[in-house]
C-alpha positions as CSV (number, residue, x, y, z in Angstrom):
1,M,0.1,-0.1,-0.4
2,S,1.4,3.6,-0.6
3,D,2.5,6.0,2.2
4,K,0.3,8.6,0.9
5,F,-2.7,6.7,1.5
6,E,-1.5,5.5,5.1
7,Q,-3.9,6.0,7.6
8,K,-2.4,9.1,9.8
9,K,-3.4,8.5,13.2
10,Q,-3.6,11.2,15.6
11,N,-3.4,9.3,18.8
12,N,-1.2,6.7,20.2
13,L,1.0,4.7,17.6
14,T,0.6,1.5,19.2
15,K,0.0,-0.6,16.0
16,I,3.5,-0.5,14.4
17,D,3.0,-4.4,14.0
18,F,3.5,-4.4,10.1
19,K,0.0,-6.6,10.0
20,N,0.9,-8.3,13.3
21,K,4.1,-9.6,12.2
22,I,5.9,-8.0,15.0
23,K,4.8,-9.1,18.4
24,Q,3.4,-5.8,20.4
25,A,5.3,-5.1,23.1
26,P,3.9,-4.0,26.5
27,E,1.4,-1.0,26.6
28,D,3.7,1.0,28.8
29,E,6.6,0.7,26.3
30,F,4.8,2.7,23.4
31,I,4.7,6.4,23.1
32,S,1.7,8.8,22.9
33,K,1.9,10.8,19.6
34,S,-0.1,13.2,21.1
35,E,2.1,13.8,24.1
36,V,5.2,14.1,22.0
37,H,3.6,16.5,19.7
38,S,2.6,19.0,22.3
39,I,6.1,18.3,24.4
40,L,7.9,19.5,21.2
41,S,5.6,22.2,20.1
42,R,6.2,23.8,23.6
43,N,9.7,23.6,23.0
44,F,10.0,23.7,19.2
45,G,12.4,27.2,19.7
46,R,14.7,25.4,21.5
47,I,14.9,22.1,19.4
48,S,14.6,24.0,16.2
49,S,18.7,24.7,15.7
50,T,19.4,21.0,15.1
51,W,16.3,20.3,13.1
52,F,17.3,23.0,10.7
53,K,20.9,22.4,10.6
54,F,19.7,18.3,9.6
55,I,17.4,19.6,6.8
56,S,20.0,22.4,5.3
57,N,22.8,19.6,5.2
58,W,20.1,16.8,4.0
59,N,19.1,19.4,1.0
60,Y,22.9,20.2,0.5
61,N,23.8,16.7,-0.3
62,A,20.4,15.9,-2.2
63,Y,20.7,18.6,-4.5
64,K,25.0,17.8,-4.8
65,T,23.7,14.1,-6.1
66,F,22.3,15.2,-9.3
67,H,21.9,19.3,-9.4
68,D,18.5,18.4,-9.8
69,M,16.1,18.1,-6.8
70,D,12.9,16.7,-8.6
71,K,15.4,13.7,-9.8
72,Y,16.8,13.0,-6.2
73,L,13.1,12.7,-5.1
74,I,12.2,10.1,-7.7
75,L,15.4,8.0,-6.8
76,V,14.3,8.4,-3.2
77,Y,10.6,7.0,-3.8
78,L,12.1,4.4,-5.5
79,I,14.4,3.4,-2.9
80,Q,11.6,3.5,-0.1
81,K,9.9,0.9,-2.1
82,S,12.8,-1.7,-1.2
83,L,12.7,-0.4,2.6
84,R,9.0,-0.7,2.6
85,H,9.1,-4.1,1.2
86,Y,11.6,-5.4,3.6
87,A,9.2,-3.8,6.3
88,D,6.4,-5.6,5.0
89,I,8.0,-9.1,5.5
90,F,9.7,-8.1,8.7
91,V,13.3,-8.4,7.4
92,I,15.8,-5.6,8.7
93,Y,19.0,-5.0,7.2
94,S,21.8,-2.9,8.5
95,E,23.1,0.2,7.0
96,Q,26.5,-1.6,5.9
97,N,24.4,-5.2,4.8
98,F,21.7,-3.0,2.8
99,Y,24.5,-1.2,0.9
100,S,26.2,-3.9,-0.1
101,K,23.4,-5.3,-2.2
102,P,24.4,-5.4,-6.2
103,F,20.9,-4.4,-6.9
104,F,16.9,-4.3,-6.1
105,E,14.5,-5.0,-8.7
106,I,10.8,-2.9,-8.6
107,E,8.4,-5.0,-10.7
108,K,5.9,-3.1,-12.5
109,I,6.8,0.5,-11.8
110,N,3.8,2.8,-12.8
111,L,4.9,6.3,-14.3
112,I,1.4,7.7,-13.5
113,E,1.5,6.5,-9.9
114,I,4.7,7.9,-9.3
115,S,3.5,11.5,-11.1
116,Q,0.5,11.2,-8.8
117,E,2.0,10.6,-5.5
118,L,5.1,13.1,-5.7
119,E,2.6,15.4,-8.1
120,I,5.5,15.9,-10.4
121,P,4.1,15.7,-14.6
122,K,4.5,12.4,-15.6
123,E,6.5,13.7,-18.7
124,T,9.0,14.9,-16.1
125,V,8.9,11.9,-14.3
126,R,9.7,9.6,-17.4
127,R,12.5,12.0,-18.5
128,K,14.0,11.9,-15.3
129,I,14.1,8.0,-15.5
130,N,15.2,8.0,-18.6
131,E,18.1,10.4,-17.7
132,M,18.9,8.0,-14.7
133,N,18.9,5.3,-17.2
134,N,21.4,6.6,-19.4
135,E,23.3,7.5,-16.4
136,G,23.5,3.9,-14.6
137,I,21.6,4.6,-11.6
138,L,18.8,2.4,-12.7
139,V,18.2,0.0,-15.4
140,R,14.5,0.2,-16.9
141,K,13.3,-2.7,-19.2
142,G,9.2,-2.1,-19.6
143,K,7.3,-1.6,-16.7
144,K,10.3,-3.3,-14.7
145,I,13.0,-0.9,-12.8
146,T,16.3,-2.2,-11.4
147,I,17.8,0.1,-9.1
148,T,21.8,-0.5,-9.1
149,M,24.8,-0.3,-6.8
150,S,25.5,3.1,-8.2
151,A,22.0,4.1,-7.1
152,F,22.4,2.8,-3.5
153,Q,26.0,4.5,-3.2
154,T,24.7,7.7,-4.7
155,Q,21.7,7.8,-1.8
156,R,23.6,6.3,0.9
157,P,22.9,8.6,4.1
158,R,26.5,8.6,5.4
159,H,26.2,11.9,7.4
160,S,22.7,12.1,7.4
161,I,22.1,9.2,10.0
162,K,24.8,11.0,12.1
163,A,23.1,14.5,12.0
164,L,19.5,12.9,12.5
165,S,20.9,11.3,15.6
166,I,22.3,14.6,17.1
167,F,18.7,16.1,16.6
168,L,17.0,13.0,18.0
169,S,19.1,13.0,21.2
170,N,18.4,16.7,21.6
171,V,14.6,15.7,21.4
172,T,15.0,13.4,24.3
173,K,16.3,16.0,26.6
174,Y,12.6,17.6,26.5
175,L,10.7,14.0,26.4
176,A,12.6,13.1,29.4
177,T,10.8,15.8,31.5
178,E,7.9,13.1,31.5
179,D,8.3,10.2,33.3
180,W,6.8,7.9,31.0
181,F,9.8,8.4,28.6
182,G,12.7,7.6,30.8
183,P,16.4,9.4,31.1
184,P,17.6,11.1,27.8
185,V,19.3,9.2,25.2
186,K,22.9,9.6,24.0
187,A,23.3,10.5,19.9
188,T,25.8,7.8,19.7
189,D,23.6,5.2,21.4
190,I,20.5,6.5,18.8
191,E,23.3,6.0,15.9
192,D,24.3,2.9,16.5
193,F,20.5,1.6,16.9
194,M,19.7,3.4,13.4
195,R,22.8,1.8,11.7
196,D,22.0,-1.4,13.0
197,N,18.1,-1.3,12.2
198,F,18.6,0.8,9.2
199,T,16.0,-0.6,6.8
200,L,13.4,-0.3,8.9
201,V,14.3,3.3,10.7
202,W,15.0,4.6,7.4
203,R,11.5,3.3,5.7
204,F,10.1,5.6,8.6
205,F,12.2,8.8,7.8
206,F,11.4,8.5,4.4
207,R,7.5,8.5,5.3
208,L,8.6,11.8,6.9
209,K,10.8,13.2,4.2
210,I,9.0,12.8,1.0
211,P,5.6,14.2,2.0
212,M,7.4,17.2,3.4
213,L,9.3,17.7,0.3
214,I,6.1,17.4,-1.7
215,R,4.3,20.2,0.6
216,Q,7.7,22.6,-0.1
217,R,7.5,22.0,-3.8
218,K,3.8,22.7,-3.9
219,F,4.1,26.0,-2.0
220,H,7.2,27.0,-3.7
221,G,6.7,26.1,-7.1
222,D,9.7,23.9,-7.2
223,L,12.2,22.3,-4.7
224,E,15.5,24.6,-6.1
225,T,13.1,27.3,-5.0
226,F,12.3,26.0,-1.7
227,V,16.0,25.3,-0.8
228,V,16.9,29.0,-1.4
229,A,13.8,30.1,0.7
230,G,14.8,27.7,3.2
231,T,18.4,28.9,3.6
232,V,17.2,32.4,4.4
233,F,14.6,31.0,6.8
234,V,17.1,28.7,8.6
235,N,19.6,32.1,8.7
236,H,16.6,34.1,10.3
237,M,15.6,31.7,12.9
238,H,19.5,31.3,14.1
239,R,19.9,35.1,14.2
240,L,16.3,35.5,16.0
241,K,17.3,32.5,18.4
242,E,20.7,34.2,19.2
243,I,18.6,37.7,20.3
244,F,16.1,35.4,22.3
245,K,18.7,33.0,23.7
246,N,18.2,34.1,27.2
247,N,14.3,34.4,26.8
248,P,13.0,31.5,24.8
249,I,10.2,32.4,22.1
250,I,8.1,29.4,22.7
251,M,4.9,30.6,24.6
252,D,3.5,28.0,26.5
253,K,-0.4,28.4,25.6
254,G,-0.8,25.2,24.2
255,N,-3.2,22.2,25.6
256,D,-3.1,18.8,25.2
257,N,-6.2,18.6,23.2
258,D,-4.6,20.9,20.4
259,L,-1.3,18.8,20.1
260,G,0.4,21.8,21.3
261,E,-0.4,23.7,17.7
262,A,-1.6,26.9,19.6
263,S,2.3,27.0,20.8
264,Y,3.7,26.4,17.7
265,H,1.5,29.0,16.0
266,E,2.9,31.5,18.7
267,W,5.9,30.5,17.7
268,L,5.9,31.0,14.0
269,K,4.1,34.5,14.4
270,I,6.9,35.5,16.5
271,A,9.6,34.3,14.1
272,I,7.8,35.9,10.8
273,F,6.3,39.3,12.6
274,T,9.3,40.3,15.1
275,K,10.3,43.8,14.8
276,E,13.8,42.5,15.9
277,K,16.7,43.8,13.7
278,I,17.6,40.5,11.9
279,V,21.0,40.4,9.9
280,G,20.2,38.8,6.5
281,V,22.2,36.7,4.4
282,N,23.1,37.2,0.7
283,A,23.2,35.6,-2.6
284,S,26.7,34.1,-2.4
285,S,26.2,32.8,1.3
286,I,22.9,31.3,0.2
287,S,24.7,29.6,-2.9
288,E,27.5,28.1,-0.7
289,I,25.1,27.1,2.3
290,S,23.0,25.3,-0.4
291,G,25.4,23.9,-3.0
292,I,22.9,25.9,-5.9
293,P,25.3,28.0,-8.5
294,R,25.1,31.8,-7.4
295,A,23.6,32.9,-11.0
296,T,20.4,30.2,-10.2
297,V,20.1,31.4,-6.5
298,I,19.7,35.0,-7.7
299,R,17.3,33.8,-10.3
300,K,15.3,31.8,-7.9
301,L,15.6,35.1,-5.1
302,R,14.2,37.1,-7.7
303,Q,10.9,34.9,-8.3
304,I,10.5,34.7,-4.5
305,E,10.7,38.3,-4.3
306,K,7.7,38.7,-6.7
307,K,5.8,36.7,-4.5
308,E,6.6,39.0,-1.5
309,I,7.7,36.0,0.8
310,L,11.1,37.2,1.2
311,H,12.5,41.0,2.5
312,K,15.7,42.3,0.7
313,E,17.9,45.0,2.2
314,D,21.3,46.1,1.2
315,N,21.5,42.7,-0.9
316,L,20.6,40.7,2.5
317,Y,17.5,38.6,2.4
318,T,15.1,37.5,5.8
319,L,12.1,36.8,6.2
320,G,9.4,39.8,6.8
321,R,6.0,41.2,7.1
322,H,5.8,40.3,3.3
323,Y,5.3,37.0,4.4
324,K,1.7,38.1,5.8
325,K,-0.1,37.4,2.6
326,N,1.1,34.0,2.9
327,I,1.1,33.1,6.4
328,K,-2.0,30.9,6.1
329,N,-0.6,28.7,3.6
330,L,2.7,28.8,5.3
331,E,1.5,27.9,8.4
332,K,-0.5,25.1,7.1
333,V,2.6,23.5,5.6
334,F,4.7,23.8,8.8
335,I,2.1,22.7,10.9
336,E,1.5,19.3,8.8
337,N,5.4,18.9,8.7
338,Q,5.4,19.1,12.4
339,I,2.8,16.8,12.8
340,D,4.3,14.2,10.4
341,L,7.8,15.1,12.1
342,C,6.4,14.4,15.9
343,R,4.7,11.3,14.3
344,F,8.4,10.1,13.2
345,I,9.8,10.9,16.7
346,A,7.0,8.9,18.5
347,T,7.4,5.9,15.8
348,F,11.6,6.0,16.3
349,F,11.3,5.9,19.8
350,E,8.8,3.1,20.1
351,L,11.2,1.1,18.1
352,Y,14.1,2.4,19.8
353,K,12.6,1.1,23.4
354,N,11.4,-2.3,22.0
355,K,13.4,-4.9,23.4
356,K,13.1,-7.4,20.7
357,L,14.7,-4.9,18.1
358,K,17.3,-3.4,20.7
359,S,18.5,-7.4,21.3
């Protein structure tokens, strides 16, 4: 079944059993997604720096692979099919074992399905797959696609696993304020677990990441524009956090019923409409951070300016009140991403605390 049509449960994620192929752990070992969301939304200003750093590094590596974010998204979509297959039959490979495989076959690939799920035009999908076929990244014969060793090594998240482990470890500092979670978890322990259970963990990571990219592509028009705008956003958040470092900007106005979204909304409003003087970032720096050529960055910035999303002053870019016209759509994207992120975090630590997996 496609991830796009998987049911998004808003309550406890206590049914991660892959159609009853995993024996459920005791109830007290499972984690409430709503509680995770409430805690992290209230503390998002504190955990945002490591999350945005991870996203920035992931985007940089993704663009560097093909210099084409859509092509990379299609490759990720194909690889996650293999991860989902292993999860369905409850086979778990470590990172080392998974990336030592010579190939993986996907039978009866449907270009229309890829197009609909990724919201990329069918002809674009066909062209990108043919390009990867010519580059030896994959082999396409009729409706069958074989993902080659080159594809696996191209996509291998060598650095992303470590960066994601650091973020998740930071998250446990706040989850550990509740008795049901237990003590904080070291990044090295999370990294070891992630590498040992790679296909299972990364299957859920892709279930988080792919919809995020689809939303951002829809909002910004294309993924390169998202990376450029996102770089400005991350710089803005970093500068703002420095200003508020002794006065956290998250307001504790949420409650358990709204999953903490009131707190997150408050954080987003302060971030965008702050009257504090924020030092912006120029096109050259955006190019260096994102890996996108400076000429392309300048063209994307001009497109974004026309939508009145960014504020430009002395050739430096920040967020600003120009975002006001887009705040509702932006907030929708961010809150949906926030829900999926908390869902992934809850799922990950359910797996991490599963004695059977840890043994």
